[in-house]
N, C-alpha and C positions, 0 to 999 in steps of 0.2 A: 504495501498499499504505502508505502514513504517516496519510492522511485519515481511512479509515475508523476505525485507532486510536484517530487523536487525539477520533474520534467518540465514541467507546465511552466513553473516559475522561469526555470533557465532556459526557456522556450520563447517566455515572452523579451527576456534580456537580448537573444538571439537576434529575434524578431527588430527588436527596439535597434539593434547596432548596423541591421541594414546588412547582417551576412545570411544571406542563403542557408536553409539547413543542407541542403544537396551540397553547397561550396564549401563546409564545413569540414568536410571528410573527402578524402581520395577514393574511399571504398565503400561498400555496404555499412549498416549503423552496426557496432556489434550489440548481441541481445543480451540486457540488462540480466537474466539469467546465467548466462557465460561469465559473465564478472564478480554478480552479488551472490548467487545462487550456491548449493551446496556445491562443493569441489567432488570430483569423481572421486577420488581416493587421496591422503594428504595423512601428515603425522605418521610416517612408518618407522616402528622401534624393532628394534632386535631381540629377541628374547635374550638373557645372559647368556644361557650357555649357547646361543647362535640357530637352536633348533626351528625355531618360528620367527616369521616377523608377524608384527601386527599393523594395523592401520585404520583408519577414519575412512567412511564410506558409506552413501547412504542405503539404508533398508527402510522401504517403503516409503521413502522421501526425508527422513530423518536419520540424522548422521548417528552411526552406530560403531562399535569395535568389531574388527575382522580380521580372522586367523587365519594363516598361509604358511607354506615352508617357502623357504625363498626359490627361488625358482619355478616356484607351481603357482603364482597370483592366480591364475585363470579358474583354479580349485578352491580358492576361499572362499569361507563359509562366515555369516556374522556368528559371533558369541556374547552381544546385548543384544536387547530390542526396546530402547527406548523410544517412546512414541509422542514427546512433545517438543523440549528444544534440543534435542538430540546432546552426544557426547561431545564434549572441546577437548578436554584434556585426559589424557590416561597414560599410564606408567606399568612396565611391568617389575614385578617382587623381585626380590632377589633369590626365592626359591626357582624362578624359570618355569613356575607351575601354574601361577597365578597372574592377571593382570588386574591392575585397579584403576581405576575412574571416579571422575568428580562431577555429582550432579546436585542442582538448586532449584528449588520452585517456581518458576515463571519468573526468574532472574534475581529473584532475591537475595541471592549470594550466600546463602546458609548451605553450604555447601557439605556434601553428604560424600562419604569414602565407601566405594563399594568393591569387593572384587569378585572375579569372574576364574574359575577352575578350567583352565582351558580341554582337562583332559575328560574329565566330565560334565560340563557345561553349567555347574551350579554353582548360583550368584549371589550374593551376600552381602547385608548392609551392615558394614562396620561401624555405623555411627547412627544407629535408628533414634535421632533426639531431635525432637522441633524445635524449632527457634533456635537451633545451635550451628554454629559454623563452623568445622574441621579444616583442622588444615595437616597437610602431609609434612611434618618435619623434619624426618628421615627414615633413608631402605638402607640396608648393610649386608654387604656377603656374609659377615661374623654373625650375625643375626637372621637369616633369611626367613625366619617364619612367621616375622613378627613387623610392623611399622611403627614409628615412633609418630604418634598424632597430637596436636594441639586442638583442646575442644574446651570453651566457654559453656561448658553448661553447668559451674556452680557460679560463676559470675558472668555476666554478660559482658564487662568490659576488660576482661583478661582471660586467657587460654591456659589449662592448666596442659599437662602433659601426660599422655597415657602412652604405654606399649597394648597392641591389639593383636592378638592372633590373626593371619590374614587367611585363616583355613576355618575357624572356629568363630572369631568375635569375641572372643573373650577379651576382658579387657581390664588392666591393669595401671592405677596411679602411681605414676613414676615423679611428678615434680607438683606439689599444691604451689602456686604462682602469688603466694604471699607478699613477695617482694614488689609486686606489678612490675615485672621485665616485660619489656615492649616484645621480645623474642629468645631464642636459646639456638647455641649450634652443638652439635652433638658430634662424637666419637664416632668407631669403626662399630663399640660396644653398644650403641644408640643410648649412651650414657650422656643428659645433656652437661656437659664441662665449661662453656662460656652464655654468659647471657647480656643481652642489651638491656639499659634501663634509660630513659630519656627523660632528662632536667627540667627543672620548671623554666631554665633561661631561653629552651629551645637545644641544648646542646647534647650529648650523648655520655654514660659510662659506661665499660664495659668489664664486667664482674667474670672471675674463673672460679671455678668449685674446688675447695680446698680440704683438707681432713675437718675445717673450722666452719666449714658452710661456705658460703657465697664471699669473695673480697674483691673488693673493686682493683682493677686492674688497669684501666686506662681511661681517662677522660680525656674528651674534646668537647670544642665550643661551639654554639650556634652555628657558624660561619662554614662549617665539616658537615655538617646534621646529614646532609642530603649526597655526601660524596666519601662517607666513612662509613664501612660496616665490615665485624667479619664473615668468611664466608663459608671456611670447613678447618674444619681437625685434618691433619695429615697423620698418616700410619707413623705408629708409636706416642702419639699422644703427647708429644714434646712442643711442637710448634703448630700453629696455625698460621693462614693466610687471611690477608684481609685486602677489602680496599681502604687505603689511605691519603687524605689532603692535607694533614695537617703539616704544616712548616712547607705545604709548598700549594701551586693551584691547582694542581691536573690531580687526579685522584691515582694514585700507585697502585702497583700490586705489592704488598708487602708481606714479608715471612717474621711472624711474632712467637720469638720464645718464652713460651707460657711461664718457666719460672723465672727467668733474668727479666723480663721483657724487654730485652733487645730485640730491634726491627732492623730489618734487611732489606732494600728496596732489592724485588725481583726482575719487574719489568716497571719503565715510564713511559712518558711519551711527553715532549715540550706542546703537543699539537691538542690534545686530548684526551680526556679520562681512560682511561684501560676500562673494558667495556664486558671484555670477553674473556674465559679462561678455559683452557683444556685442561682437564685432570685424567692424569692416569685412575680407571675405574675400582683399581684395587688400591693404590698406595695412598691415591689422592694428592699424589705430586704435580706440580704444573708441568706440563707439557710445551703449552705455548700461552702467548694472549693477545687478546686482538684491542686496538682501539679506531674509533669511526671520527673521521674529523669529515671532510666532504664525503670520502668513501671509506668501508672498512679495510683493515691491514691488519695481517696476522704477522705476528713475529714468535719465531721458534726459541725455546728452551733447550731441547736434546737434537741431539745429529738425527735421532730417529724424527719426530716432529720436521724437522727441517726438509729431510726428505720425503716424508709425506705432504709437505705443504708445496714441493717442487712440482711431484707426481698429480696433485690436484688440478692446481694449476695449468697446467702443463695439458690435460684431460677436460677439465671444467672452467678452465679462466677465472677470473679473480675472484668473482662474485659466488663464494660456498659458505657454509656452516655446516658442520659436525652436529648432528642434532640427535645419532645414538649411537651406542657400541656393545660390543659384546663384553664380558667379565674379562678374559682373557685377551681382551683389545686387540684381538686380532680382526676382528670383522667392523666397520664403521656404517651407518646413515650417512650419506651428505646431503642436501640440497642445494639447489643454484638457486638464486634468486635474482636475476636481472630485469632491469626496466621491458626489452625488450623480448624478453623469451618467457615463453610458459616456461612456470616455474616446476623443476621438478626431482624427485628424489634419486640418488644413484646408492649400489652397494659398492663399498669400497675394502678390496682385501689389501690388507699390508704386505703379507709376505712376498705377494706376486707383483703388488701395485695395479693388479686389475682394478676396473673402473666400469661397473654396468648399470644400465639406467632400469630402475624399478618402475617407476611409472610417472607420467604427467599428470597433475594436480587438478589441473583443468585444460584436457586434451583438446577441448571444442575449440579453444581458442590457436590451436597449432595452425599454421598458416594465414592469420590474423594478421593485418601490417599494426603493429603498437608502436607509439610513439615511442624517441628514446627522450629521456629524464636528463636536464641540464643539472649539473649541481654547480652552485654560483655563491658568489661572496657579497654583499649588499653591507654597505657602509648606514650605519644610523646617524642622525644628528648628532650624539655625543659623541662620533667615536668607535661604538662598538660594530664589530664584527659579525654579520647576522648570516650564518649558512642556510642557505635556500635551494628549493628544487623546484625546476621549470620544467614544466609539460607546454609543449605547441602544439596546436591541430595540423593535420596534414594538410596539402593541397592546394595551400594559401599562397606558394611561392616565397622561396628566403629571398631577405636583402643582405644576407650573408654573416659571420659569428652567430649563428642559430638565432636569428629574429626573422620573423616575418616581413614582407614586403611592407605590408601596412598594419595599422594597430588594428587590433582585433579585442571580442570582449573575453573576459577574465573573471575566471572565480578565484578568489583567495580562499584556501582550504586550510585552516585553523587546526593546529592538532590541539590534540586537549592535556588536561593533565591539572596546571600545567607543567609539573615536573614531568617532562616525558620529553621527547626529540623527534624530527621527522627525520627520516632516514633515504638512503639511495637503493634501491630496488625496485621491485615490480611494484606498483599502486594502481590497484583497480578505480576509485576513484578518478584518479589522472588519466586513466586511460578511457574512462567512459567519458568524461567531458571533453578529452582532447578528439574522441571519435565524435561526439556532438558539433565540434566549432570553435569549442573556447581554449584559451592558455588556462594553464593552470597553476597557481604558483603559492609552494608550502613553504612558511620562514620556520627557522629557529630565534624565535624574540629570545630574549632576554628571557631568564628564569625557566628557558629549557634545559636539557641537561645534556652531560656529556661534553662538555666543551670547559669546566672547569670550573672552581668555586665560584669566582668573581664572577662568571656570567650566569649562574643560579642565583647569588645574592643579589646582582642589581634588580633583580625582579621584587624584591623584598621590599612591599607597600605601593610597588607598582602597576597593580591592578587598574585599567580604566585611565593609565597615564603613562609610563613610558612602556609598556609593554602594548601598551594600544599603538602608542607612537611609531613604537618599530613597525608594526603591520602598515602604518600608513608611510612608512619612510619606504617601506620596499612596493609599496604601490606608486608611490613617485618613480623609486627607479623603475618599475616597470612602465610607467605612460613615459619617463624620460630616455629610454629604450627603445620605444616606439612598438613595444611588445604589447600593451592594452588602451583600447581606448578609454578615454579619462571620465565620460560618463556613461561605460558600460562596463563596472566593475561589480561582481557579487561577492558576500563574503558568507562562509557556510564554515560550518565548524560542527563539532559533539563535545559535550562537556564543559572544558574552558574554551575550546572552539564556539561550542554553542553561545557562553559568555560573552567571548569575543566580539561574536554577531550582535547578539543585543547590544554592547557598548556600541559598535559602530553605527547602528541605529538610532542609538539615542543621543552619544556624546557628540557623532560625526554624522549628524542627522541626512545630509546631501552629499556625502560621501560614496555610498556604495547605492546602488539600482533597486537591489535586493537583497534579502537574509533570508538563509534557515540554519536556523537552532535547533539543535538535538541534544534533549538532557542537558539544558545549560541553565546556572543558575542566575535567576534574574534578581534578589535579595541577598545581598552577603552576609547580612545578620541571621537570616533563619538559616543560610545554608550549614552555616557554622556553630548555629543549636540545634540541629538536625544531623548531624553526622551521625554514623553507624555505632553504637556504643563501645565497641570494639577497637575504634580507632581514639580511643580516650589516650592512649599512649602519645599519639602523635598532634593532640588538640594546640600544647602551649606552643610546638612549632609552626605549627599554622597559624595561628592566632599571631604570632611575632612575624609571619612573614604577609601575612593578609591584613590583618586588622582583630583586635581583640573584642571579641563580641561582651565580655565579661565587666569591660570599663566602658566610662562616659567616653572616653575620649576616641576609645576603640569603635564604639556605637557609630560614634559622628561619622569615623572616618569610611565605615561600611556603608552605611548609609550614604554617603557621598559619590560611592566608587560602584553603587547599587544600577544597575540601568532602570528597575521599576520606579526609582525617585524621578525619572525623568521619560515617562511613559507616554506624554505627551507632546514629546519630539519627534515621534517616529512617524514620516511620513511616506515611507517606501514598503513597497510589498512584504510581509514577514510570514514565513511558514515554519509552525513549531512542531517538533516530535518526541513524543515523551513516553517512556515506561513508566507504569502506573504501579510497578514493584522496586524503581530503582530505589537501592538501599543507600547511595550517595547523594545524589542529586533527588531529592524526594519530589513526589508529582507536586504538590505546594509551588514548586519554584516556578514552575511555567503556569500552574493553575492562575497564579496570581496576575503575571505578567498578560497573560489574556484577558482573566477579567478586568484589569484596568485599562486595557485597551478598548473593551467594550463597552464599559461603562462608560468611555470618553469619545465613544461613535470613532473607532479608528477600526479598520479592517485587519482581520487575523486569520490564518489557518493554523487551526491547533487539532493535529492530531495523536489521540492518546491511542496508544495500545496495553491491551487489559492484560496481555499475557508474554510480556518485556522488563528488563529492567534498564541497568546502566547500559547502554545500548542497545540495539537487535540483532539476535542470535539467529531467528527463526528466516528460512529464506521466502516467505510470504508478505515479509515486513518490510 
């Protein structure tokens, strides 16, 4: 339902720009279902012993887990039978006999963990608790029959740790979270050895377990809260790996001695944060690390990994990621994610170097003329570099340097978070819009992650101010570069991107031709006062970065930065899409602004999905 309404608004934009629909693309229209419907297959996972390959695929139109032997995909059979929103995440238990998957109810994010015995087909709800959120904390080959799972069953605000038998569902309390920790890191015996506590100033404190209990081990300030965190405890339990921006701007991969506290830098970059770490599945020792600035780059830490990277680059090109491994690390599933090619999964056999295609995720896109994505650097008005991604429509003629012969209608596609980022790779929204005749621009505005703590922290208290100015500066760049027609620019996004849309139509009401807000907050005060209870650990940091609803000064700041305050300024077409079960941005956020617009006789299209949460999972939506 969402896509046709969006097409209506964007269709008006193209007609107003004087660009005929047929001129906006060089070939046939790509069906929306090919881009946004269920993939044919995705999320390939090798069993730890390598005997099986599992993946997600539709069963009667709903995504479920399927099982096959490597090399026998046509004989694959479904092992789950979800009938609602579909399975979106699945994992292998370390016993190589059970598959685990997560499911919630209508998008409420009260996740349950299920196990499926691949030999018998028996399915078991490991966390059969109402209105409780389960989190898989750890799995280990040293304890293959159990999973370490966090549950907020005792207190909605804090998760306790349980060992749960994967085959029987028997549950044993391991750690009662009376210390109000935000999270734990376990060793290979699934014993919690590190814990993270958030502090009132927004910073954090790392604790380690000793004979005396939990002892403070390391503290970091609020400036490092989004770029510092523990990752894993290595084999031997004497060292841990963590990401840390303490005493540096870009988060580095660091090894910490758990007895002395000594830290050693394992990998770092002066361009971007370390964002990916390859770990040996047995020892948890790092093999390589990745950083992403304009595009991703992997740096090996071992000779074997260097050889793997060389082979995979030669076979698949530079844009690949390792998504699954066997326990002995002899076989990998590798996914290639390139803007102009169909995303595909491959089997890599390390001993021989053989790379074999398993499947394309959306084979219906094979042969379709996809458009290239350009990674560009845009300068903000105060001197920040905004890494951004541009996709142009085909068939308009090129002026050189990746620019159209004449300005076209453009969609500013704003990412959510805001503590997230846009990346280089296949982007269904970019391809869909470019295929319909639009330029598409996605901007990593200040506050986005991956570019160091200074860039993230530059977004503090800048909602609807400099974060929005970054988007405006990117639009001005597109106009100066003769990419976009100044009066034919739409703004569109989900979550924070939906908020940015509402800001665009209220704070700068003449700048955009229309807007599409998906699950975006309209009132920052009610947003922060209605966060899920299990986000309590992060409330102080969010309040410090956005505005504190618990103080008069903070209340006034939040009111001043809320689109709802300026609803009478909206003069351009607006579409709002909202999930009724959204636990993050509650339905009230969309209800409020839609009601206020109607009260002022302002037109708005508001579509409420009763079976969705924070974003839309069901293909028909």
